[in-house]
BABA-939284 format. One record per residue (C-alpha): residue number from 1; x, y, z; residue in one letter. Coordinates in nm, 4 decimals. Layout:
N
+-----+----------+----------+----------+------+
!  nr !        x !        y !        z ! rest !
+-----+----------+----------+----------+------+
! NUM !        X !        Y !        Z !    a !
...
+-----+----------+----------+----------+------+
END
This chain:
225
+-----+----------+----------+----------+------+
!  nr !        x !        y !        z ! rest !
+-----+----------+----------+----------+------+
!   1 !  -1.2696 !  -2.7792 !   6.2255 !    m !
!   2 !  -1.2218 !  -3.1317 !   6.0884 !    k !
!   3 !  -1.2420 !  -3.2746 !   6.4409 !    t !
!   4 !  -1.5534 !  -3.0719 !   6.5121 !    r !
!   5 !  -1.7166 !  -3.1847 !   6.1854 !    a !
!   6 !  -1.6371 !  -3.5490 !   6.2579 !    a !
!   7 !  -1.7839 !  -3.5177 !   6.6061 !    a !
!   8 !  -2.0971 !  -3.3539 !   6.4652 !    a !
!   9 !  -2.1421 !  -3.6351 !   6.2154 !    f !
!  10 !  -2.0977 !  -3.8996 !   6.4868 !    a !
!  11 !  -2.3586 !  -3.7261 !   6.7037 !    l !
!  12 !  -2.5965 !  -3.6967 !   6.4075 !    a !
!  13 !  -2.5673 !  -4.0674 !   6.3329 !    v !
!  14 !  -2.6120 !  -4.1747 !   6.6938 !    l !
!  15 !  -2.9169 !  -3.9535 !   6.7416 !    l !
!  16 !  -3.0730 !  -4.0459 !   6.4097 !    g !
!  17 !  -3.0431 !  -3.6988 !   6.2599 !    l !
!  18 !  -2.9978 !  -3.6395 !   5.8891 !    d !
!  19 !  -2.6304 !  -3.6050 !   5.7985 !    a !
!  20 !  -2.5133 !  -3.3953 !   5.5056 !    s !
!  21 !  -2.4814 !  -3.5834 !   5.1776 !    a !
!  22 !  -2.1149 !  -3.4751 !   5.1604 !    e !
!  23 !  -2.0316 !  -3.6364 !   5.4949 !    v !
!  24 !  -1.9245 !  -4.0010 !   5.4920 !    t !
!  25 !  -1.8363 !  -4.2418 !   5.7744 !    p !
!  26 !  -1.4660 !  -4.2720 !   5.8658 !    p !
!  27 !  -1.2713 !  -4.4757 !   5.6106 !    a !
!  28 !  -1.1722 !  -4.7364 !   5.8692 !    k !
!  29 !  -1.5357 !  -4.8422 !   5.9180 !    s !
!  30 !  -1.6781 !  -4.7654 !   5.5724 !    a !
!  31 !  -1.6097 !  -5.1224 !   5.4529 !    r !
!  32 !  -1.8486 !  -5.2548 !   5.7181 !    l !
!  33 !  -2.1362 !  -5.0711 !   5.5484 !    f !
!  34 !  -2.0338 !  -5.1316 !   5.1872 !    d !
!  35 !  -2.2551 !  -5.4047 !   5.0413 !    g !
!  36 !  -2.1062 !  -5.3976 !   4.6909 !    a !
!  37 !  -1.9461 !  -5.7392 !   4.7340 !    r !
!  38 !  -2.1986 !  -5.8997 !   4.9670 !    d !
!  39 !  -2.2126 !  -6.2773 !   4.9538 !    n !
!  40 !  -2.5601 !  -6.3994 !   5.0545 !    v !
!  41 !  -2.5297 !  -6.7258 !   5.2463 !    v !
!  42 !  -2.9001 !  -6.7772 !   5.3181 !    l !
!  43 !  -3.2178 !  -6.5747 !   5.2783 !    g !
!  44 !  -3.5925 !  -6.5886 !   5.3340 !    a !
!  45 !  -3.8997 !  -6.3764 !   5.2751 !    f !
!  46 !  -4.0769 !  -6.2458 !   5.5854 !    v !
!  47 !  -4.3286 !  -6.3220 !   5.7124 !    p !
!  48 !  -4.3753 !  -6.5621 !   5.4170 !    s !
!  49 !  -4.3029 !  -6.5991 !   5.0471 !    e !
!  50 !  -4.6752 !  -6.5716 !   4.9716 !    d !
!  51 !  -4.7178 !  -6.2406 !   5.1558 !    q !
!  52 !  -4.3740 !  -6.0794 !   5.1679 !    p !
!  53 !  -4.3235 !  -5.7627 !   5.3701 !    q !
!  54 !  -3.9469 !  -5.7950 !   5.3395 !    g !
!  55 !  -3.6478 !  -6.0271 !   5.3217 !    e !
!  56 !  -3.3922 !  -6.1448 !   5.5760 !    v !
!  57 !  -3.0435 !  -6.2375 !   5.4550 !    r !
!  58 !  -2.7382 !  -6.3839 !   5.6223 !    l !
!  59 !  -2.4426 !  -6.2199 !   5.4473 !    i !
!  60 !  -2.0648 !  -6.2418 !   5.4400 !    r !
!  61 !  -1.9222 !  -5.8933 !   5.3885 !    r !
!  62 !  -1.5464 !  -5.9294 !   5.3755 !    g !
!  63 !  -1.4428 !  -6.0373 !   5.7248 !    g !
!  64 !  -1.7788 !  -5.9411 !   5.8769 !    a !
!  65 !  -2.1038 !  -6.1309 !   5.9190 !    v !
!  66 !  -2.4210 !  -5.9313 !   5.8519 !    v !
!  67 !  -2.7784 !  -6.0291 !   5.9340 !    m !
!  68 !  -2.9723 !  -5.7996 !   5.7034 !    q !
!  69 !  -3.3442 !  -5.7252 !   5.7118 !    t !
!  70 !  -3.4861 !  -5.5421 !   5.4085 !    v !
!  71 !  -3.8382 !  -5.4163 !   5.4728 !    l !
!  72 !  -4.0692 !  -5.2949 !   5.1963 !    y !
!  73 !  -4.4199 !  -5.2718 !   5.3308 !    t !
!  74 !  -4.7337 !  -5.0599 !   5.3427 !    k !
!  75 !  -4.7598 !  -5.1522 !   5.7096 !    f !
!  76 !  -4.4258 !  -5.0359 !   5.8513 !    l !
!  77 !  -4.5780 !  -4.9249 !   6.1813 !    k !
!  78 !  -4.7242 !  -5.2723 !   6.2334 !    r !
!  79 !  -4.4010 !  -5.4477 !   6.1328 !    v !
!  80 !  -4.1950 !  -5.2331 !   6.3710 !    v !
!  81 !  -4.4402 !  -5.3079 !   6.6514 !    a !
!  82 !  -4.3818 !  -5.6788 !   6.5891 !    e !
!  83 !  -4.0039 !  -5.6257 !   6.6007 !    i !
!  84 !  -4.0429 !  -5.4512 !   6.9366 !    r !
!  85 !  -4.2598 !  -5.7318 !   7.0717 !    k !
!  86 !  -4.0095 !  -6.0010 !   6.9697 !    k !
!  87 !  -3.7116 !  -5.8103 !   7.1057 !    e !
!  88 !  -3.8740 !  -5.7681 !   7.4468 !    l !
!  89 !  -3.9647 !  -6.1375 !   7.4559 !    a !
!  90 !  -3.6158 !  -6.2509 !   7.3534 !    s !
!  91 !  -3.4236 !  -6.0132 !   7.5813 !    w !
!  92 !  -3.5913 !  -6.0091 !   7.9262 !    p !
!  93 !  -3.4481 !  -5.8042 !   8.2116 !    r !
!  94 !  -3.2412 !  -6.0931 !   8.3466 !    d !
!  95 !  -3.0639 !  -6.1636 !   8.0154 !    r !
!  96 !  -2.7330 !  -5.9951 !   7.9413 !    e !
!  97 !  -2.7965 !  -5.7643 !   7.6480 !    g !
!  98 !  -3.1368 !  -5.6395 !   7.7681 !    h !
!  99 !  -3.0230 !  -5.2747 !   7.7768 !    d !
! 100 !  -2.8809 !  -5.3084 !   7.4244 !    d !
! 101 !  -3.2168 !  -5.4428 !   7.3066 !    a !
! 102 !  -3.3908 !  -5.1362 !   7.4513 !    l !
! 103 !  -3.1486 !  -4.9064 !   7.2668 !    r !
! 104 !  -3.2137 !  -5.0984 !   6.9464 !    y !
! 105 !  -3.5911 !  -5.0727 !   6.9928 !    i !
! 106 !  -3.5644 !  -4.6962 !   7.0434 !    d !
! 107 !  -3.3521 !  -4.6688 !   6.7279 !    a !
! 108 !  -3.6014 !  -4.8677 !   6.5202 !    v !
! 109 !  -3.8904 !  -4.6536 !   6.6438 !    l !
! 110 !  -3.7006 !  -4.3317 !   6.5689 !    e !
! 111 !  -3.6044 !  -4.4597 !   6.2237 !    s !
! 112 !  -3.9655 !  -4.5520 !   6.1487 !    r !
! 113 !  -4.0745 !  -4.1986 !   6.2406 !    n !
! 114 !  -3.8155 !  -4.0391 !   6.0129 !    r !
! 115 !  -3.9005 !  -4.2681 !   5.7212 !    i !
! 116 !  -4.2687 !  -4.1862 !   5.7617 !    q !
! 117 !  -4.1940 !  -3.8130 !   5.7810 !    e !
! 118 !  -4.0104 !  -3.8265 !   5.4465 !    r !
! 119 !  -4.2574 !  -4.0626 !   5.2831 !    f !
! 120 !  -4.4944 !  -3.7961 !   5.1383 !    p !
! 121 !  -4.2025 !  -3.6488 !   4.9411 !    g !
! 122 !  -4.1046 !  -3.9754 !   4.7695 !    r !
! 123 !  -4.0215 !  -3.9647 !   4.3992 !    a !
! 124 !  -4.2427 !  -4.2591 !   4.2994 !    n !
! 125 !  -4.5884 !  -4.1574 !   4.4209 !    r !
! 126 !  -4.7417 !  -4.4815 !   4.2945 !    a !
! 127 !  -4.5317 !  -4.6945 !   4.5311 !    d !
! 128 !  -4.7023 !  -4.6949 !   4.8714 !    r !
! 129 !  -4.4486 !  -4.9194 !   5.0374 !    r !
! 130 !  -4.2183 !  -4.7787 !   5.3052 !    q !
! 131 !  -3.8619 !  -4.9111 !   5.3123 !    k !
! 132 !  -3.6262 !  -4.9774 !   5.6010 !    m !
! 133 !  -3.2907 !  -5.1565 !   5.6077 !    l !
! 134 !  -3.1619 !  -5.3081 !   5.9336 !    i !
! 135 !  -2.8135 !  -5.4607 !   5.9512 !    e !
! 136 !  -2.6596 !  -5.6431 !   6.2473 !    f !
! 137 !  -2.2859 !  -5.6336 !   6.1751 !    i !
! 138 !  -2.0270 !  -5.8403 !   6.3599 !    l !
! 139 !  -1.6566 !  -5.8365 !   6.2685 !    s !
! 140 !  -1.3349 !  -5.9067 !   6.4533 !    g !
! 141 !  -1.3349 !  -5.5627 !   6.6161 !    n !
! 142 !  -1.6850 !  -5.4197 !   6.5649 !    a !
! 143 !  -2.0371 !  -5.5013 !   6.6776 !    s !
! 144 !  -2.2881 !  -5.2620 !   6.5235 !    l !
! 145 !  -2.6505 !  -5.2199 !   6.4269 !    v !
! 146 !  -2.7130 !  -4.9877 !   6.1329 !    a !
! 147 !  -3.0590 !  -4.8694 !   6.0270 !    i !
! 148 !  -3.1016 !  -4.6957 !   5.6920 !    s !
! 149 !  -3.3632 !  -4.5859 !   5.4430 !    e !
! 150 !  -3.2756 !  -4.7824 !   5.1284 !    p !
! 151 !  -3.3401 !  -4.7391 !   4.7603 !    e !
! 152 !  -3.4472 !  -5.0797 !   4.6293 !    l !
! 153 !  -3.4659 !  -5.2396 !   4.2875 !    e !
! 154 !  -3.6452 !  -5.5647 !   4.2076 !    e !
! 155 !  -3.4274 !  -5.8294 !   4.0443 !    a !
! 156 !  -3.5240 !  -6.1936 !   3.9915 !    n !
! 157 !  -3.8043 !  -6.1762 !   4.2452 !    g !
! 158 !  -3.5862 !  -6.0208 !   4.5174 !    h !
! 159 !  -3.5154 !  -5.6654 !   4.6307 !    m !
! 160 !  -3.1612 !  -5.5444 !   4.5652 !    r !
! 161 !  -3.0268 !  -5.2601 !   4.7777 !    v !
! 162 !  -2.9177 !  -4.9924 !   4.5296 !    v !
! 163 !  -2.8227 !  -4.7323 !   4.7902 !    s !
! 164 !  -2.8934 !  -4.6517 !   5.1524 !    k !
! 165 !  -2.9290 !  -4.3357 !   5.3571 !    r !
! 166 !  -2.8033 !  -4.4041 !   5.7122 !    p !
! 167 !  -3.0429 !  -4.2967 !   5.9858 !    i !
! 168 !  -2.8780 !  -4.4402 !   6.2954 !    v !
! 169 !  -2.5712 !  -4.6514 !   6.3730 !    v !
! 170 !  -2.5378 !  -4.8056 !   6.7188 !    l !
! 171 !  -2.2300 !  -4.9643 !   6.8704 !    e !
! 172 !  -2.3734 !  -5.2394 !   7.0932 !    l !
! 173 !  -2.2242 !  -5.5260 !   7.2907 !    s !
! 174 !  -2.0893 !  -5.8297 !   7.1078 !    r !
! 175 !  -2.3090 !  -6.0481 !   7.3284 !    t !
! 176 !  -2.6227 !  -5.8718 !   7.2064 !    y !
! 177 !  -2.5312 !  -5.8448 !   6.8362 !    v !
! 178 !  -2.4198 !  -6.2061 !   6.8243 !    r !
! 179 !  -2.7252 !  -6.3175 !   7.0202 !    g !
! 180 !  -2.9697 !  -6.1342 !   6.7956 !    d !
! 181 !  -2.8060 !  -6.2797 !   6.4852 !    i !
! 182 !  -2.9013 !  -6.6162 !   6.6345 !    y !
! 183 !  -3.2505 !  -6.4955 !   6.7298 !    e !
! 184 !  -3.3170 !  -6.3795 !   6.3738 !    i !
! 185 !  -3.1789 !  -6.7041 !   6.2334 !    a !
! 186 !  -3.4259 !  -6.9009 !   6.4476 !    w !
! 187 !  -3.7199 !  -6.6727 !   6.3771 !    d !
! 188 !  -3.6921 !  -6.5484 !   6.0191 !    a !
! 189 !  -3.4660 !  -6.8107 !   5.8624 !    l !
! 190 !  -3.6487 !  -7.0932 !   6.0466 !    k !
! 191 !  -3.3284 !  -7.2652 !   6.1577 !    l !
! 192 !  -3.3177 !  -7.5015 !   6.4528 !    g !
! 193 !  -3.0566 !  -7.4724 !   6.7275 !    q !
! 194 !  -2.8165 !  -7.7256 !   6.5740 !    k !
! 195 !  -2.8719 !  -7.5962 !   6.2203 !    e !
! 196 !  -2.8009 !  -7.2390 !   6.3235 !    s !
! 197 !  -2.4891 !  -7.3339 !   6.5194 !    k !
! 198 !  -2.3535 !  -7.5457 !   6.2342 !    d !
! 199 !  -2.4118 !  -7.2595 !   5.9893 !    l !
! 200 !  -2.3110 !  -6.9595 !   6.1990 !    l !
! 201 !  -2.0126 !  -7.0736 !   6.4018 !    e !
! 202 !  -1.7795 !  -7.1166 !   6.1005 !    p !
! 203 !  -1.8821 !  -6.7698 !   5.9789 !    l !
! 204 !  -1.8740 !  -6.5632 !   6.2981 !    l !
! 205 !  -1.5462 !  -6.3965 !   6.4012 !    p !
! 206 !  -1.3333 !  -6.6396 !   6.6056 !    p !
! 207 !  -1.2531 !  -6.3842 !   6.8744 !    d !
! 208 !  -1.6214 !  -6.3872 !   6.9825 !    s !
! 209 !  -1.6443 !  -6.7655 !   6.9950 !    g !
! 210 !  -1.6081 !  -6.7871 !   7.3713 !    g !
! 211 !  -1.9700 !  -6.6950 !   7.4390 !    d !
! 212 !  -2.1189 !  -6.8767 !   7.1400 !    a !
! 213 !  -2.2747 !  -7.1661 !   7.3234 !    e !
! 214 !  -2.4006 !  -6.9524 !   7.6098 !    a !
! 215 !  -2.5624 !  -6.7025 !   7.3740 !    s !
! 216 !  -2.7263 !  -6.9743 !   7.1684 !    g !
! 217 !  -2.8596 !  -7.1768 !   7.4596 !    e !
! 218 !  -3.0000 !  -6.8858 !   7.6546 !    k !
! 219 !  -3.1623 !  -6.7314 !   7.3498 !    g !
! 220 !  -3.3216 !  -7.0593 !   7.2501 !    q !
! 221 !  -3.4757 !  -7.1062 !   7.5933 !    e !
! 222 !  -3.6404 !  -6.7662 !   7.5821 !    g !
! 223 !  -3.7177 !  -6.7586 !   7.2113 !    n !
! 224 !  -4.0851 !  -6.7094 !   7.1334 !    t !
! 225 !  -4.0533 !  -6.6119 !   6.7669 !    r !
+-----+----------+----------+----------+------+
END
């Protein structure tokens, strides 16, 4: 029964279905999703500080690197459409990781639908913003993208993630997760190629360093963000 329950939870997560509140991810991977001790290395409002629809943060989470996007916007459908547009531009058919990008796009679209379905039942009826949390997670032995519906709290002009309800967790290639961490650094954090390499390479897991230069150079050539 325990094996069957674990398999059901894994299927629920991968398909974006609601998991029971009593069910938690396996202990061996729980630390990858625990933001209690997050160390923010760099952050920026998106699309701008004057008109924020969210925040992007480069985070150290234990031995993992996390590129976190916290969205809080009245225009979630429009923001997700922009994410899709940028992903397709950055990951054309001839770039390794293209299929992973398509899986990510599908997951973001599914997550948007589920957040919008639950939106009418929100506790704070006065808050018309819809919230989505996207985390690209790269550690020594894991390369994941997790999408959640977060509970947020404003603190010192920023949104703090109080809790998060996982919607979908995808295990994607290291090439793609690493590459999109760079893409987001160029786009949202406004880092140049040298700046991003100088910042990210000391942080990223050493076992994925072999494709660092290739990922960075190819992404920069096709980057339209």
